[in-house]
Z-matrix of the N, CA and C atoms (Angstrom, degrees):
N
C 1 1.453
C 2 1.522 1 108.96
N 3 1.310 2 118.04 1 135.39
C 4 1.456 3 123.08 2 -179.20
C 5 1.522 4 109.94 3 -64.07
N 6 1.332 5 114.81 4 146.81
C 7 1.462 6 119.72 5 -178.06
C 8 1.518 7 111.99 6 -64.62
N 9 1.283 8 117.37 7 -28.87
C 10 1.464 9 120.10 8 -179.10
C 11 1.523 10 110.95 9 -100.62
N 12 1.316 11 115.81 10 33.20
C 13 1.463 12 120.51 11 -172.34
C 14 1.527 13 113.65 12 -63.10
N 15 1.316 14 118.62 13 -32.72
C 16 1.473 15 119.38 14 -179.29
C 17 1.522 16 111.44 15 -63.41
N 18 1.318 17 116.31 16 -47.54
C 19 1.451 18 119.68 17 179.54
C 20 1.518 19 110.17 18 -66.75
N 21 1.316 20 117.97 19 -44.37
C 22 1.459 21 120.74 20 179.47
C 23 1.523 22 111.13 21 -62.02
N 24 1.335 23 117.28 22 -38.16
C 25 1.463 24 120.68 23 178.26
C 26 1.521 25 110.61 24 -62.81
N 27 1.341 26 115.74 25 -46.32
C 28 1.466 27 119.39 26 179.02
C 29 1.521 28 110.92 27 -61.42
N 30 1.330 29 115.90 28 -43.41
C 31 1.459 30 119.41 29 -178.13
C 32 1.520 31 111.67 30 -70.19
N 33 1.335 32 117.65 31 -34.79
C 34 1.461 33 119.94 32 -177.97
C 35 1.525 34 112.20 33 -72.47
N 36 1.329 35 117.82 34 -18.86
C 37 1.456 36 119.96 35 179.32
C 38 1.532 37 112.21 36 -79.35
N 39 1.335 38 116.17 37 -9.22
C 40 1.464 39 120.22 38 178.30
C 41 1.530 40 109.45 39 -81.11
N 42 1.321 41 116.52 40 153.83
C 43 1.470 42 118.24 41 177.05
C 44 1.522 43 109.94 42 -64.58
N 45 1.348 44 117.01 43 153.00
C 46 1.464 45 119.19 44 179.99
C 47 1.520 46 111.10 45 -59.28
N 48 1.317 47 114.85 46 141.24
C 49 1.462 48 120.76 47 179.97
C 50 1.523 49 108.72 48 -84.11
N 51 1.329 50 118.03 49 132.46
C 52 1.461 51 119.08 50 177.65
C 53 1.525 52 110.30 51 -67.65
N 54 1.312 53 115.88 52 153.10
C 55 1.457 54 120.63 53 177.77
C 56 1.525 55 107.97 54 -60.56
N 57 1.324 56 116.82 55 132.21
C 58 1.452 57 120.02 56 -176.12
C 59 1.524 58 112.92 57 -71.36
N 60 1.323 59 118.07 58 -45.47
C 61 1.450 60 121.13 59 -174.77
C 62 1.523 61 109.43 60 -138.83
N 63 1.318 62 116.05 61 144.88
C 64 1.461 63 118.75 62 173.80
C 65 1.516 64 110.38 63 -108.91
N 66 1.330 65 117.93 64 -18.02
C 67 1.461 66 121.04 65 178.65
C 68 1.521 67 109.26 66 -139.35
N 69 1.329 68 115.60 67 162.08
C 70 1.460 69 120.49 68 177.51
C 71 1.525 70 110.62 69 -62.76
N 72 1.331 71 117.33 70 -34.97
C 73 1.466 72 120.77 71 179.68
C 74 1.526 73 110.77 72 -63.88
N 75 1.339 74 116.44 73 -42.27
C 76 1.464 75 119.36 74 177.16
C 77 1.514 76 110.45 75 -63.42
N 78 1.319 77 116.70 76 -40.05
C 79 1.457 78 120.85 77 -178.46
C 80 1.519 79 111.05 78 -61.69
N 81 1.319 80 117.50 79 -39.94
C 82 1.459 81 119.53 80 -177.91
C 83 1.524 82 112.46 81 -73.06
N 84 1.326 83 118.29 82 -24.42
C 85 1.456 84 119.91 83 -178.26
C 86 1.521 85 113.17 84 -102.22
N 87 1.319 86 117.71 85 -11.74
C 88 1.464 87 120.61 86 -175.87
C 89 1.519 88 111.51 87 -84.81
N 90 1.297 89 114.29 88 161.17
C 91 1.449 90 120.96 89 175.13
C 92 1.525 91 107.73 90 -89.68
N 93 1.323 92 116.88 91 117.99
C 94 1.462 93 120.97 92 -178.47
C 95 1.512 94 110.03 93 -90.82
N 96 1.341 95 117.56 94 158.15
C 97 1.465 96 120.08 95 178.04
C 98 1.531 97 110.10 96 -58.22
N 99 1.293 98 116.48 97 141.03
C 100 1.461 99 121.19 98 178.42
C 101 1.522 100 108.18 99 -145.69
N 102 1.311 101 115.53 100 178.06
C 103 1.462 102 119.88 101 176.73
C 104 1.522 103 110.82 102 -59.93
N 105 1.330 104 117.15 103 -25.05
C 106 1.455 105 121.62 104 -176.59
C 107 1.525 106 113.13 105 -95.33
N 108 1.322 107 117.10 106 -15.05
C 109 1.469 108 121.01 107 176.38
C 110 1.524 109 108.52 108 -141.08
N 111 1.336 110 116.80 109 69.62
C 112 1.462 111 120.51 110 -175.09
C 113 1.533 112 112.72 111 -73.36
N 114 1.326 113 114.43 112 156.90
C 115 1.459 114 120.08 113 171.99
C 116 1.531 115 107.78 114 -75.67
N 117 1.320 116 118.81 115 167.99
C 118 1.470 117 119.84 116 174.95
C 119 1.539 118 112.16 117 -58.61
N 120 1.335 119 117.55 118 -34.30
C 121 1.464 120 120.74 119 177.97
C 122 1.524 121 110.84 120 -64.33
N 123 1.343 122 115.99 121 -43.02
C 124 1.466 123 119.97 122 179.19
C 125 1.528 124 110.87 123 -66.51
N 126 1.314 125 117.27 124 -39.51
C 127 1.473 126 120.75 125 178.28
C 128 1.533 127 110.38 126 -64.16
N 129 1.343 128 117.22 127 -40.19
C 130 1.465 129 120.75 128 177.88
C 131 1.530 130 110.76 129 -65.36
N 132 1.324 131 116.27 130 -40.14
C 133 1.461 132 120.43 131 177.57
C 134 1.521 133 110.24 132 -62.60
N 135 1.334 134 117.46 133 -45.99
C 136 1.472 135 120.01 134 179.69
C 137 1.524 136 110.60 135 -60.00
N 138 1.303 137 117.20 136 -41.41
C 139 1.463 138 121.27 137 179.29
C 140 1.531 139 110.69 138 -62.56
N 141 1.322 140 116.12 139 -45.27
C 142 1.473 141 120.85 140 178.86
C 143 1.524 142 110.98 141 -60.63
N 144 1.340 143 116.58 142 -49.24
C 145 1.468 144 120.38 143 -176.90
C 146 1.524 145 110.75 144 -68.63
N 147 1.317 146 117.45 145 -38.29
C 148 1.455 147 120.22 146 178.32
C 149 1.529 148 111.13 147 -60.77
N 150 1.317 149 116.90 148 -42.98
C 151 1.472 150 120.82 149 177.32
C 152 1.522 151 110.91 150 -64.05
N 153 1.331 152 116.83 151 -43.67
C 154 1.467 153 121.84 152 178.09
C 155 1.525 154 110.17 153 -59.74
N 156 1.323 155 117.01 154 -44.48
C 157 1.464 156 121.17 155 -179.31
C 158 1.525 157 110.51 156 -63.86
N 159 1.325 158 117.51 157 -47.10
C 160 1.460 159 120.74 158 -178.17
C 161 1.522 160 112.26 159 -65.25
N 162 1.339 161 116.64 160 -41.86
C 163 1.461 162 120.36 161 -174.17
C 164 1.517 163 114.13 162 -85.40
N 165 1.348 164 117.86 163 -30.99
C 166 1.464 165 119.02 164 -171.75
C 167 1.524 166 115.37 165 -124.68
N 168 1.319 167 118.29 166 -33.80
C 169 1.468 168 119.91 167 -177.30
C 170 1.524 169 110.72 168 -81.99
N 171 1.315 170 117.13 169 -52.38
C 172 1.461 171 121.80 170 -176.91
C 173 1.538 172 113.10 171 -55.22
N 174 1.331 173 119.97 172 -46.82
C 175 1.469 174 119.48 173 -176.71
C 176 1.531 175 114.50 174 -61.92
N 177 1.321 176 118.97 175 -24.64
C 178 1.454 177 120.66 176 -176.62
C 179 1.527 178 113.86 177 -100.03
N 180 1.327 179 117.91 178 -13.31
C 181 1.465 180 122.22 179 -169.00
C 182 1.524 181 113.52 180 -56.53
N 183 1.306 182 118.01 181 -51.81
C 184 1.467 183 120.95 182 -175.78
C 185 1.526 184 111.16 183 -61.46
N 186 1.323 185 117.35 184 -46.45
C 187 1.470 186 120.67 185 -178.63
C 188 1.532 187 111.60 186 -60.78
N 189 1.317 188 117.26 187 -50.68
C 190 1.464 189 119.86 188 -177.12
C 191 1.519 190 112.07 189 -67.88
N 192 1.313 191 117.93 190 -33.42
C 193 1.456 192 120.06 191 177.66
C 194 1.523 193 111.49 192 -71.96
N 195 1.328 194 117.37 193 -38.96
C 196 1.475 195 119.34 194 176.51
C 197 1.524 196 111.42 195 -64.27
N 198 1.327 197 116.17 196 -39.36
C 199 1.469 198 120.73 197 -179.62
C 200 1.522 199 112.21 198 -80.96
N 201 1.337 200 116.73 199 -8.94
C 202 1.462 201 123.10 200 -176.82
C 203 1.529 202 111.36 201 53.10
N 204 1.340 203 114.55 202 48.21
C 205 1.468 204 120.65 203 178.78
C 206 1.519 205 109.74 204 -122.76
N 207 1.303 206 114.47 205 161.17
C 208 1.459 207 122.88 206 -178.59
C 209 1.514 208 108.92 207 -99.94
N 210 1.318 209 117.59 208 130.94
C 211 1.458 210 122.25 209 -178.48
C 212 1.535 211 109.27 210 -89.69
N 213 1.313 212 116.06 211 85.95
C 214 1.460 213 121.40 212 -177.73
C 215 1.528 214 112.57 213 -61.65
N 216 1.338 215 120.44 214 -43.88
C 217 1.469 216 118.91 215 177.90
C 218 1.537 217 112.59 216 -59.40
N 219 1.323 218 117.75 217 -37.70
C 220 1.464 219 120.62 218 178.24
C 221 1.528 220 110.40 219 -67.47
N 222 1.325 221 116.44 220 -39.80
C 223 1.460 222 120.79 221 178.33
C 224 1.528 223 110.12 222 -61.72
N 225 1.317 224 116.28 223 -42.82
C 226 1.464 225 119.94 224 178.73
C 227 1.531 226 110.81 225 -67.74
N 228 1.313 227 117.42 226 -31.74
C 229 1.465 228 121.21 227 175.60
C 230 1.533 229 109.33 228 -63.68
N 231 1.323 230 117.06 229 -40.57
C 232 1.471 231 120.33 230 175.70
C 233 1.528 232 109.81 231 -59.70
N 234 1.334 233 116.80 232 -36.38
C 235 1.458 234 120.49 233 175.80
C 236 1.519 235 112.09 234 -65.50
N 237 1.322 236 117.09 235 -41.30
C 238 1.468 237 120.86 236 177.69
C 239 1.526 238 111.63 237 -60.06
N 240 1.323 239 116.10 238 -34.11
C 241 1.461 240 120.83 239 -179.67
C 242 1.531 241 112.60 240 -80.32
N 243 1.333 242 117.22 241 -6.84
C 244 1.460 243 120.85 242 179.35
C 245 1.507 244 113.94 243 88.24
N 246 1.327 245 118.02 244 12.49
C 247 1.458 246 120.83 245 -175.13
C 248 1.522 247 113.55 246 -82.89
N 249 1.319 248 118.31 247 -24.65
C 250 1.459 249 120.08 248 -176.72
C 251 1.521 250 112.70 249 -76.37
N 252 1.305 251 116.84 250 -17.43
C 253 1.458 252 121.11 251 178.20
C 254 1.513 253 111.02 252 -126.33
N 255 1.309 254 116.53 253 38.82
C 256 1.464 255 120.48 254 -173.03
C 257 1.532 256 112.25 255 -59.11
N 258 1.334 257 118.85 256 -29.91
C 259 1.466 258 121.23 257 -178.71
C 260 1.531 259 113.17 258 -99.27
N 261 1.321 260 117.41 259 6.08
C 262 1.470 261 122.00 260 -175.39
C 263 1.527 262 109.98 261 -96.17
N 264 1.334 263 115.91 262 144.30
C 265 1.465 264 120.71 263 177.42
C 266 1.527 265 111.02 264 -57.20
N 267 1.332 266 117.66 265 141.28
C 268 1.470 267 121.16 266 178.19
C 269 1.528 268 112.98 267 -55.85
N 270 1.322 269 117.44 268 -27.55
C 271 1.466 270 121.98 269 177.53
C 272 1.530 271 111.80 270 -53.82
N 273 1.325 272 116.89 271 -30.21
C 274 1.463 273 121.87 272 -178.49
C 275 1.525 274 112.63 273 -107.11
N 276 1.327 275 117.78 274 13.37
C 277 1.460 276 121.02 275 177.33
C 278 1.508 277 114.92 276 96.96
N 279 1.324 278 117.71 277 7.03
C 280 1.454 279 121.40 278 -178.86
C 281 1.518 280 112.57 279 -94.79
N 282 1.326 281 115.09 280 -177.79
C 283 1.461 282 121.34 281 -178.95
C 284 1.526 283 112.69 282 -96.92
N 285 1.324 284 118.29 283 -11.77
C 286 1.458 285 121.58 284 176.26
C 287 1.515 286 115.13 285 70.31
N 288 1.325 287 117.30 286 26.50
C 289 1.472 288 119.47 287 -179.84
C 290 1.530 289 110.07 288 -93.28
N 291 1.316 290 115.77 289 -175.37
C 292 1.458 291 122.11 290 -175.33
C 293 1.535 292 111.04 291 -106.84
N 294 1.336 293 114.86 292 -173.04
C 295 1.463 294 120.64 293 -179.53
C 296 1.528 295 111.81 294 -62.47
N 297 1.320 296 117.35 295 -31.95
C 298 1.461 297 119.84 296 177.24
C 299 1.529 298 109.98 297 -63.58
N 300 1.327 299 117.69 298 -38.47
C 301 1.462 300 120.93 299 175.80
C 302 1.518 301 111.34 300 -59.98
N 303 1.338 302 116.80 301 -44.97
C 304 1.467 303 120.84 302 178.19
C 305 1.523 304 110.75 303 -63.55
N 306 1.324 305 117.13 304 -37.02
C 307 1.463 306 121.56 305 178.88
C 308 1.527 307 110.94 306 -65.12
N 309 1.314 308 116.39 307 -39.69
C 310 1.470 309 120.92 308 179.11
C 311 1.531 310 109.82 309 -63.45
N 312 1.329 311 117.12 310 -45.20
C 313 1.476 312 120.10 311 178.53
C 314 1.527 313 109.21 312 -60.93
N 315 1.319 314 116.41 313 -46.73
C 316 1.466 315 121.53 314 179.64
C 317 1.530 316 111.06 315 -57.88
N 318 1.307 317 116.66 316 -48.47
C 319 1.462 318 121.02 317 -178.88
C 320 1.532 319 111.41 318 -59.71
N 321 1.312 320 116.89 319 -46.80
C 322 1.468 321 120.20 320 -177.97
C 323 1.530 322 111.72 321 -67.00
N 324 1.338 323 117.99 322 -43.39
C 325 1.462 324 120.14 323 179.91
C 326 1.527 325 111.80 324 -65.60
N 327 1.337 326 116.47 325 -40.59
C 328 1.465 327 119.42 326 -176.18
C 329 1.526 328 111.97 327 -67.56
N 330 1.302 329 117.21 328 -21.95
C 331 1.459 330 120.69 329 179.14
C 332 1.529 331 111.31 330 -60.83
N 333 1.326 332 116.93 331 -41.30
C 334 1.468 333 120.21 332 -175.40
C 335 1.515 334 114.72 333 -102.89
N 336 1.322 335 117.83 334 -31.71
C 337 1.458 336 119.33 335 -174.57
C 338 1.520 337 109.87 336 -149.46
N 339 1.330 338 117.39 337 85.62
C 340 1.460 339 120.24 338 -179.13
C 341 1.528 340 113.52 339 -58.35
N 342 1.326 341 118.25 340 -34.98
C 343 1.464 342 119.81 341 179.83
C 344 1.531 343 110.90 342 -65.40
N 345 1.316 344 116.79 343 -44.51
C 346 1.459 345 120.56 344 177.21
C 347 1.526 346 109.63 345 -63.75
N 348 1.318 347 116.72 346 -38.66
C 349 1.460 348 121.41 347 178.95
C 350 1.529 349 110.62 348 -62.31
N 351 1.325 350 118.02 349 -40.39
C 352 1.470 351 119.82 350 178.10
C 353 1.522 352 111.16 351 -64.27
N 354 1.320 353 117.44 352 -37.17
C 355 1.470 354 119.87 353 175.23
C 356 1.521 355 110.17 354 -64.07
N 357 1.339 356 115.63 355 -42.02
C 358 1.462 357 120.70 356 176.32
C 359 1.533 358 110.33 357 -58.05
N 360 1.328 359 116.77 358 -47.37
C 361 1.466 360 120.80 359 -177.60
C 362 1.522 361 112.07 360 -64.46
N 363 1.337 362 117.33 361 -44.23
C 364 1.465 363 120.06 362 179.60
C 365 1.521 364 110.31 363 -59.46
N 366 1.313 365 115.91 364 -42.18
C 367 1.467 366 120.22 365 -178.72
C 368 1.524 367 111.68 366 -75.71
N 369 1.329 368 116.64 367 -57.44
C 370 1.467 369 119.99 368 -169.50
C 371 1.522 370 113.83 369 -75.42
N 372 1.314 371 117.60 370 -28.62
C 373 1.462 372 118.88 371 -179.01
C 374 1.532 373 112.26 372 -102.18
N 375 1.331 374 117.00 373 -53.36
C 376 1.463 375 118.65 374 -177.12
C 377 1.521 376 112.73 375 -68.50
N 378 1.320 377 117.87 376 -33.82
C 379 1.462 378 119.57 377 178.38
C 380 1.525 379 112.28 378 -100.09
N 381 1.321 380 117.25 379 -64.81
C 382 1.467 381 121.61 380 -171.00
C 383 1.532 382 111.71 381 -61.42
N 384 1.328 383 117.13 382 -54.81
C 385 1.459 384 119.77 383 -177.89
C 386 1.530 385 110.95 384 -63.45
N 387 1.319 386 116.70 385 -39.30
C 388 1.459 387 121.12 386 178.74
C 389 1.532 388 110.61 387 -61.62
N 390 1.326 389 117.16 388 -46.28
C 391 1.466 390 120.95 389 178.47
C 392 1.526 391 110.86 390 -65.26
N 393 1.321 392 117.51 391 -40.53
C 394 1.468 393 121.06 392 179.68
C 395 1.526 394 111.29 393 -62.11
N 396 1.323 395 116.57 394 -36.12
C 397 1.469 396 120.35 395 -177.69
C 398 1.525 397 113.07 396 -87.25
N 399 1.327 398 118.44 397 -32.53
C 400 1.459 399 121.19 398 -170.89
C 401 1.521 400 115.16 399 -115.25
N 402 1.325 401 118.06 400 -12.93
C 403 1.458 402 120.17 401 179.40
C 404 1.517 403 111.90 402 -78.87
N 405 1.329 404 115.86 403 161.42
C 406 1.466 405 118.77 404 174.86
C 407 1.531 406 108.63 405 -85.52
N 408 1.310 407 116.96 406 172.89
C 409 1.466 408 121.32 407 -175.66
C 410 1.523 409 111.75 408 -59.16
N 411 1.308 410 117.34 409 -39.26
C 412 1.468 411 121.04 410 179.83
C 413 1.536 412 110.88 411 -64.68
N 414 1.316 413 117.32 412 -43.91
C 415 1.467 414 121.23 413 178.62
C 416 1.532 415 111.28 414 -65.14
N 417 1.322 416 115.59 415 -43.57
C 418 1.471 417 118.84 416 179.45
C 419 1.524 418 110.87 417 -61.76
N 420 1.327 419 117.32 418 -43.98
C 421 1.469 420 120.93 419 -179.63
C 422 1.523 421 111.43 420 -65.74
N 423 1.323 422 116.95 421 -34.83
C 424 1.468 423 120.77 422 -177.03
C 425 1.524 424 112.54 423 -75.06
N 426 1.341 425 118.77 424 -36.63
C 427 1.454 426 120.70 425 -169.81
C 428 1.525 427 115.87 426 -112.85
N 429 1.325 428 118.01 427 -31.76
C 430 1.464 429 118.76 428 -172.38
C 431 1.527 430 115.35 429 -66.46
N 432 1.331 431 120.90 430 -41.94
C 433 1.470 432 117.47 431 -179.15
C 434 1.533 433 113.20 432 -56.66
N 435 1.329 434 117.35 433 -44.53
C 436 1.470 435 120.05 434 179.70
C 437 1.526 436 111.08 435 -69.94
N 438 1.325 437 117.44 436 -34.79
C 439 1.464 438 120.28 437 179.28
C 440 1.526 439 111.03 438 -71.04
N 441 1.325 440 117.94 439 -37.29
C 442 1.466 441 121.00 440 179.38
C 443 1.525 442 111.84 441 -69.26
N 444 1.317 443 117.31 442 -30.18
C 445 1.459 444 120.37 443 -179.62
C 446 1.526 445 112.97 444 -83.87
N 447 1.331 446 116.66 445 -17.44
C 448 1.459 447 120.51 446 -175.37
C 449 1.516 448 112.25 447 92.34
N 450 1.325 449 117.10 448 -1.82
C 451 1.469 450 121.00 449 176.87
C 452 1.525 451 110.24 450 -62.61
N 453 1.317 452 117.23 451 -37.85
C 454 1.462 453 123.09 452 175.99
C 455 1.524 454 107.81 453 -117.53
N 456 1.315 455 116.08 454 143.05
C 457 1.455 456 121.24 455 -179.93
C 458 1.519 457 107.89 456 -117.97
N 459 1.323 458 115.59 457 132.23
C 460 1.457 459 120.53 458 -178.24
C 461 1.509 460 111.97 459 -124.35
N 462 1.293 461 114.74 460 174.11
C 463 1.457 462 123.34 461 176.91
C 464 1.511 463 107.09 462 -154.75
N 465 1.287 464 116.97 463 -158.58
C 466 1.451 465 120.19 464 178.30
C 467 1.521 466 108.15 465 -143.43
N 468 1.321 467 116.09 466 137.02
C 469 1.458 468 121.23 467 175.75
C 470 1.512 469 109.16 468 -120.86
N 471 1.310 470 116.40 469 143.15
C 472 1.459 471 121.24 470 178.68
C 473 1.517 472 108.29 471 -127.00
N 474 1.295 473 115.84 472 142.92
C 475 1.451 474 119.55 473 179.26
C 476 1.521 475 109.60 474 -154.17
N 477 1.303 476 114.83 475 155.80
C 478 1.452 477 122.78 476 173.66
C 479 1.512 478 106.63 477 -132.90
N 480 1.325 479 117.35 478 150.47
C 481 1.474 480 118.31 479 178.23
C 482 1.525 481 110.96 480 -58.29
N 483 1.304 482 116.38 481 128.41
C 484 1.468 483 123.91 482 176.80
C 485 1.524 484 113.76 483 57.32
N 486 1.314 485 117.82 484 23.26
C 487 1.466 486 121.31 485 178.19
C 488 1.517 487 107.34 486 -155.28
N 489 1.301 488 117.41 487 -138.31
C 490 1.458 489 120.25 488 175.00
C 491 1.491 490 112.46 489 108.04
N 492 1.330 491 115.33 490 -150.84
C 493 1.453 492 120.40 491 -170.47
C 494 1.528 493 113.55 492 -101.81
N 495 1.314 494 118.19 493 5.93
C 496 1.461 495 119.91 494 178.70
C 497 1.524 496 108.14 495 -81.63
N 498 1.316 497 115.65 496 119.21
C 499 1.465 498 119.32 497 -179.61
C 500 1.513 499 109.62 498 -67.81
N 501 1.303 500 117.02 499 140.94
C 502 1.450 501 121.41 500 176.82
C 503 1.516 502 113.26 501 79.75
N 504 1.308 503 118.26 502 12.26
C 505 1.469 504 120.79 503 -179.43
C 506 1.507 505 109.41 504 81.88
N 507 1.284 506 117.11 505 147.15
C 508 1.447 507 120.48 506 -179.89
C 509 1.506 508 111.04 507 177.03
N 510 1.294 509 114.88 508 -176.85
C 511 1.458 510 121.54 509 179.19
C 512 1.510 511 107.24 510 -118.69
N 513 1.315 512 115.96 511 130.08
C 514 1.452 513 120.96 512 177.21
C 515 1.503 514 108.95 513 -126.95
N 516 1.289 515 116.90 514 154.89
C 517 1.451 516 120.00 515 175.50
C 518 1.506 517 111.19 516 174.47
N 519 1.302 518 114.66 517 -167.57
C 520 1.458 519 121.07 518 178.38
C 521 1.513 520 107.87 519 -145.22
N 522 1.295 521 116.16 520 150.07
C 523 1.463 522 120.48 521 173.73
C 524 1.519 523 107.72 522 -141.19
N 525 1.304 524 115.78 523 153.83
C 526 1.450 525 121.16 524 -178.45
C 527 1.530 526 108.45 525 -93.54
N 528 1.331 527 115.54 526 123.22
C 529 1.459 528 122.31 527 176.33
C 530 1.510 529 108.13 528 -130.27
N 531 1.279 530 118.00 529 125.55
C 532 1.460 531 123.73 530 178.07
C 533 1.527 532 111.77 531 53.69
N 534 1.316 533 116.65 532 36.37
C 535 1.449 534 120.77 533 177.94
C 536 1.524 535 114.56 534 78.38
N 537 1.334 536 116.82 535 7.42
C 538 1.460 537 121.30 536 -178.50
C 539 1.524 538 108.27 537 -118.81
N 540 1.317 539 116.41 538 134.11
C 541 1.462 540 119.55 539 175.21
C 542 1.514 541 108.13 540 -77.58
N 543 1.305 542 117.04 541 121.49
C 544 1.466 543 121.81 542 179.00
C 545 1.525 544 108.24 543 -109.24
N 546 1.320 545 115.13 544 125.31
C 547 1.458 546 120.41 545 178.93
C 548 1.514 547 108.49 546 -89.12
N 549 1.320 548 116.70 547 146.86
C 550 1.458 549 119.15 548 175.44
C 551 1.512 550 109.88 549 -143.41
N 552 1.306 551 114.35 550 155.23
C 553 1.443 552 121.97 551 176.92
C 554 1.521 553 106.61 552 -144.60
N 555 1.314 554 116.83 553 125.31
C 556 1.453 555 121.20 554 -179.82
C 557 1.527 556 108.84 555 -115.92
N 558 1.292 557 116.14 556 129.55
C 559 1.461 558 119.37 557 177.27
C 560 1.521 559 107.11 558 -92.91
N 561 1.297 560 114.79 559 129.97
C 562 1.458 561 120.43 560 179.38
C 563 1.520 562 108.85 561 -93.18
N 564 1.320 563 115.83 562 130.34
C 565 1.463 564 120.02 563 178.25
C 566 1.517 565 109.06 564 -77.46
N 567 1.339 566 117.09 565 141.19
C 568 1.462 567 118.57 566 177.02
C 569 1.528 568 109.93 567 -66.60
N 570 1.322 569 116.72 568 145.42
C 571 1.470 570 119.14 569 -178.37
C 572 1.498 571 112.09 570 -86.79
């Protein structure tokens, strides 16, 4: 059974969606799905995420934010619901939705717990969606199922030689230890 089976089950029970556009001209003149005119799939997703937020995210938000800790079981629960791979093809454990679907999840999560939502975004968009769009088939098969379920958690790092994203100058890189790529960033103190 697919890890995102609950969301896929809910979405599969909806009637088939008609093709939105048959030509580029129709696409430019047609009204596309939006937050204000969602498809039935988007409305079902919002309902699912809203219930998840009310029942599971909201009750824990204050405690985890005060303690400045990450709620890993809740994150994995989001994976069980199919939210961590909302834009990924079902072949890799995702829900196969579009950017509007990801926006709906983001909007609902940020309402109750912005910190948890940022973790969701770093994982589901910067890592999962990026790998789904830019990885090769072998990479997608190796990493996406675990990332969509929440079994593995990813992010994204950026670096440039002798520069990059470290404020104040620094050294960034990665090295392989015990078969795992470990990222590091060192801040250099001014002399």
